[in-house]
One Martini backbone bead per residue (centre of mass of N, CA, C, O) as a GRO file, in nm:
protein
  140
    1MET     BB    1  12.660   9.852  12.551
    2ALA     BB    2  12.539   9.602  12.334
    3ILE     BB    3  12.210   9.448  12.237
    4ASP     BB    4  12.101   9.136  12.079
    5TYR     BB    5  11.799   9.033  12.123
    6GLY     BB    6  11.693   8.695  12.203
    7ASP     BB    7  11.540   8.399  12.272
    8ALA     BB    8  11.837   8.218  12.267
    9HIS     BB    9  12.020   8.456  12.141
   10THR     BB   10  12.263   8.696  12.270
   11GLY     BB   11  12.417   8.982  12.182
   12VAL     BB   12  12.743   9.127  12.281
   13ALA     BB   13  12.879   9.464  12.294
   14VAL     BB   14  13.194   9.637  12.349
   15SER     BB   15  13.368   9.902  12.400
   16ASP     BB   16  13.614  10.075  12.409
   17PRO     BB   17  13.749  10.308  12.620
   18THR     BB   18  13.682  10.547  12.400
   19GLY     BB   19  13.402  10.489  12.239
   20MET     BB   20  13.472  10.408  11.915
   21LEU     BB   21  13.488  10.084  11.947
   22THR     BB   22  13.478   9.753  11.918
   23GLY     BB   23  13.622   9.521  12.168
   24PHE     BB   24  13.369   9.321  12.239
   25ALA     BB   25  13.225   8.988  12.176
   26THR     BB   26  12.915   8.799  12.240
   27VAL     BB   27  12.726   8.501  12.341
   28ILE     BB   28  12.410   8.430  12.482
   29HIS     BB   29  12.277   8.106  12.593
   30THR     BB   30  11.932   8.173  12.644
   31ARG     BB   31  11.575   8.166  12.754
   32ASN     BB   32  11.626   8.302  13.030
   33PRO     BB   33  11.575   8.620  13.154
   34GLU     BB   34  11.726   8.606  13.425
   35ILE     BB   35  11.995   8.496  13.322
   36LEU     BB   36  12.043   8.712  13.110
   37SER     BB   37  12.041   8.960  13.297
   38ALA     BB   38  12.278   8.862  13.477
   39LYS     BB   39  12.492   8.847  13.249
   40ILE     BB   40  12.473   9.139  13.160
   41ALA     BB   41  12.549   9.260  13.434
   42GLU     BB   42  12.826   9.125  13.451
   43LEU     BB   43  12.945   9.250  13.192
   44ALA     BB   44  12.906   9.545  13.274
   45ARG     BB   45  13.098   9.533  13.517
   46GLU     BB   46  13.355   9.416  13.384
   47HIS     BB   47  13.344   9.670  13.153
   48GLY     BB   48  13.224   9.945  13.259
   49ALA     BB   49  12.946  10.022  13.195
   50GLU     BB   50  12.727  10.320  13.127
   51GLU     BB   51  12.564  10.187  12.885
   52LEU     BB   52  12.268  10.065  12.718
   53VAL     BB   53  12.215   9.907  12.392
   54LEU     BB   54  11.906   9.822  12.253
   55GLY     BB   55  11.772   9.638  12.030
   56CYS     BB   56  11.504   9.751  11.805
   57PRO     BB   57  11.264   9.590  11.611
   58VAL     BB   58  11.186   9.762  11.345
   59ASN     BB   59  10.999   9.815  11.100
   60MET     BB   60  11.040   9.921  10.779
   61ASP     BB   61  10.797  10.147  10.835
   62GLY     BB   62  10.853  10.222  11.166
   63THR     BB   63  10.710  10.023  11.323
   64ALA     BB   64  10.585   9.851  11.602
   65GLY     BB   65  10.619   9.532  11.716
   66PRO     BB   66  10.636   9.259  11.917
   67ARG     BB   67  10.951   9.277  11.946
   68ALA     BB   68  10.962   9.567  12.047
   69GLU     BB   69  10.801   9.517  12.306
   70LYS     BB   70  10.995   9.307  12.423
   71SER     BB   71  11.235   9.505  12.442
   72LYS     BB   72  11.105   9.710  12.635
   73ILE     BB   73  11.076   9.513  12.870
   74PHE     BB   74  11.378   9.434  12.886
   75ALA     BB   75  11.485   9.712  12.945
   76GLY     BB   76  11.356   9.734  13.226
   77ARG     BB   77  11.506   9.497  13.348
   78ILE     BB   78  11.807   9.592  13.303
   79ARG     BB   79  11.779   9.862  13.441
   80GLU     BB   80  11.712   9.744  13.722
   81ILE     BB   81  11.968   9.552  13.755
   82THR     BB   82  12.203   9.771  13.672
   83GLY     BB   83  12.138  10.099  13.676
   84LEU     BB   84  12.128  10.159  13.380
   85PRO     BB   85  12.104  10.306  13.097
   86VAL     BB   86  11.854  10.264  12.828
   87THR     BB   87  11.885  10.233  12.474
   88LEU     BB   88  11.689  10.235  12.212
   89TRP     BB   89  11.771  10.070  11.889
   90ASP     BB   90  11.768  10.064  11.566
   91GLU     BB   91  11.800   9.726  11.397
   92ARG     BB   92  11.777   9.746  11.112
   93ARG     BB   93  11.963   9.500  10.925
   94THR     BB   94  12.185   9.372  11.111
   95THR     BB   95  12.154   9.066  11.043
   96ILE     BB   96  12.197   9.091  10.744
   97ASP     BB   97  12.474   9.227  10.760
   98ALA     BB   98  12.609   9.000  10.927
   99HIS     BB   99  12.584   8.785  10.714
  100SER     BB  100  12.744   8.932  10.493
  101ILE     BB  101  13.012   8.961  10.648
  102LEU     BB  102  13.058   8.656  10.697
  103ALA     BB  103  13.042   8.559  10.408
  104ALA     BB  104  13.277   8.749  10.301
  105ASN     BB  105  13.470   8.579  10.523
  106GLY     BB  106  13.397   8.253  10.473
  107LYS     BB  107  13.142   8.177  10.627
  108ASN     BB  108  12.949   7.943  10.696
  109ALA     BB  109  12.640   7.880  10.812
  110LYS     BB  110  12.732   7.744  11.077
  111LYS     BB  111  12.938   7.970  11.164
  112ARG     BB  112  12.744   8.208  11.152
  113LYS     BB  113  12.542   8.117  11.374
  114LYS     BB  114  12.750   8.155  11.617
  115ASN     BB  115  12.807   8.492  11.537
  116ILE     BB  116  12.567   8.675  11.455
  117ASP     BB  117  12.491   8.822  11.731
  118ALA     BB  118  12.764   8.961  11.779
  119VAL     BB  119  12.766   9.124  11.514
  120ALA     BB  120  12.501   9.271  11.555
  121ALA     BB  121  12.590   9.413  11.816
  122ALA     BB  122  12.828   9.562  11.683
  123LEU     BB  123  12.651   9.723  11.487
  124ILE     BB  124  12.487   9.871  11.693
  125LEU     BB  125  12.729  10.007  11.834
  126GLU     BB  126  12.851  10.150  11.585
  127ASN     BB  127  12.600  10.321  11.520
  128TYR     BB  128  12.579  10.464  11.795
  129LEU     BB  129  12.869  10.586  11.801
  130SER     BB  130  12.838  10.751  11.540
  131TYR     BB  131  12.605  10.920  11.637
  132GLN     BB  132  12.744  11.045  11.884
  133SER     BB  133  12.974  11.179  11.727
  134TYR     BB  134  12.795  11.357  11.550
  135GLN     BB  135  12.656  11.509  11.778
  136ARG     BB  136  12.914  11.637  11.900
  137LYS     BB  137  12.999  11.795  11.634
  138HIS     BB  138  12.681  11.934  11.595
  139SER     BB  139  12.681  12.067  11.868
  140GLY     BB  140  12.659  12.407  11.970
   0.00000   0.00000   0.00000
């Protein structure tokens, strides 16, 4: 399960049972970290998540800024609440790419705003799943 963590809107995407594709995506609308953590834990249980992949906003030069630090703190919170491993994942450009995907599919700015975080979470998940697939094929 991948998370695009935001101050007011957090995207969540869950893979299909094979772990190959994104099967479910939603947005949680809250500014309260306790409510957000509880909703993420609930979704993880409902969907049988085995691992959480949390987008970590790394600067374009590869350095970690204040948002990356906030993500690291949140990773600790959801690891504690869910008991699941949390992988921080470089999410550079996912929101930009999500806007492009939605615009290309005819979504106006107002409609894009409602879905952008879910699409960004799906992109984080797809990137992570692709990486995992590559690692399995090329290890050993």
